[in-house]
C-alpha angles and dihedrals in degrees: 000000000000124000087248091059094060111094106215123133100204112062124162123192112212151137126258109251102173137011118198103194126199134172097266108009134024136201117230119196111201121192108220132173085258097050135274119329120195123206127187109211133159117279087232088061089050091057095040091049090044090227115183135165105283095031115137113235142163116233112212110204123205125170091264107026148023117224129193135214123185115235 
């Protein structure tokens, strides 16, 4: 699935500024032009996506969640 195939209206391009890694879930702080967006995702996803401080991502915001995709 490509990023273009995801139907989410609120998308924010940004750079990861902080990662608060836990055993099961991690908080990812993303600096965007609109401010910092925080996403809570599984720590396994952090590893699988190879997310690091400085990684460029897109934050997809829905009313109940924030999703990330690595650029």
